[in-house]
C-alpha positions as CSV (number, residue, x, y, z in Angstrom):
1,M,77.9,96.6,108.4
2,A,76.6,96.8,104.6
3,T,77.8,93.1,103.9
4,R,76.1,91.7,107.0
5,V,72.8,93.6,106.0
6,D,73.0,92.6,102.5
7,E,73.7,88.9,103.9
8,A,70.5,89.0,105.9
9,L,68.3,90.6,103.6
10,A,69.3,87.8,101.0
11,S,68.9,84.9,103.3
12,D,66.0,82.1,102.3
13,S,65.2,82.1,106.0
14,E,63.9,84.3,108.6
15,G,65.3,84.1,112.1
16,P,67.4,86.6,114.5
17,H,69.8,87.1,111.9
18,N,67.9,89.0,109.7
19,S,64.5,90.2,111.5
20,I,63.9,93.5,112.9
21,L,63.9,94.1,116.8
22,V,61.1,96.1,117.3
23,S,61.3,99.0,120.1
24,P,59.3,98.3,123.0
25,E,56.8,101.3,121.9
26,E,56.1,99.6,118.8
27,M,55.4,96.6,121.0
28,L,52.5,98.6,122.7
29,E,51.4,100.1,119.7
30,M,50.9,96.5,118.6
31,G,48.9,96.2,121.1
32,H,51.2,94.3,123.4
33,T,51.3,94.2,127.3
34,E,53.8,97.0,129.6
35,A,55.4,93.5,130.6
36,D,56.2,92.3,126.8
37,A,57.4,95.9,126.0
38,A,59.8,95.6,129.0
39,G,61.1,92.5,128.0
40,Q,61.8,94.0,124.6
41,L,63.5,96.9,126.5
42,V,66.1,94.0,128.0
43,E,66.5,92.3,124.3
44,W,67.7,96.0,123.2
45,E,70.1,96.5,126.3
46,K,71.5,93.4,125.2
47,L,72.6,94.4,121.9
48,S,75.8,95.1,121.3
49,S,77.2,98.6,119.2
50,E,77.8,96.7,116.6
51,D,74.1,95.0,116.9
52,V,72.2,98.4,117.2
53,A,73.9,99.4,114.0
54,F,73.0,96.5,112.4
55,Q,69.6,97.0,113.5
56,Q,69.4,100.5,112.5
57,C,71.1,99.7,108.9
58,L,68.2,97.1,108.4
59,R,65.4,99.1,109.1
60,A,66.6,101.9,106.6
61,R,67.3,99.2,104.4
62,Q,63.5,97.6,104.8
63,G,62.1,101.5,104.7
64,D,61.1,101.2,108.4
65,P,62.2,104.2,110.5
66,L,65.0,104.2,112.5
67,L,65.1,104.4,116.3
68,D,65.9,107.8,117.7
69,P,66.7,107.5,120.5
70,V,67.7,103.6,120.3
71,P,65.9,101.6,123.5
72,G,68.1,100.9,126.1
73,H,71.4,102.9,124.6
74,D,73.0,105.9,125.3
75,G,73.2,108.1,122.0
C-alpha cells in the first residue's frame, strides 16, 4: 500500500488515482446537497477493501483525518 500511495503522491497529474475521496459528511460540511452526499456514499460503497485502505493511507500522508467509521463499510 505504501508504494501505491508514494506513486500517487509523486504523480504530476491529478485524478482518481491520487485524489482523496471525501466522505458524505465532509460534502455536507462543504455546502453540497443531501443528494450529493448520498451519491458520495454510493461511491464509497463501490470501493474494495484495498481501495478503502488506500484512501485512509492517502489521507494520513496528506495530514487529513482518517474516517472512522468508513462510509459504506463495516469495521
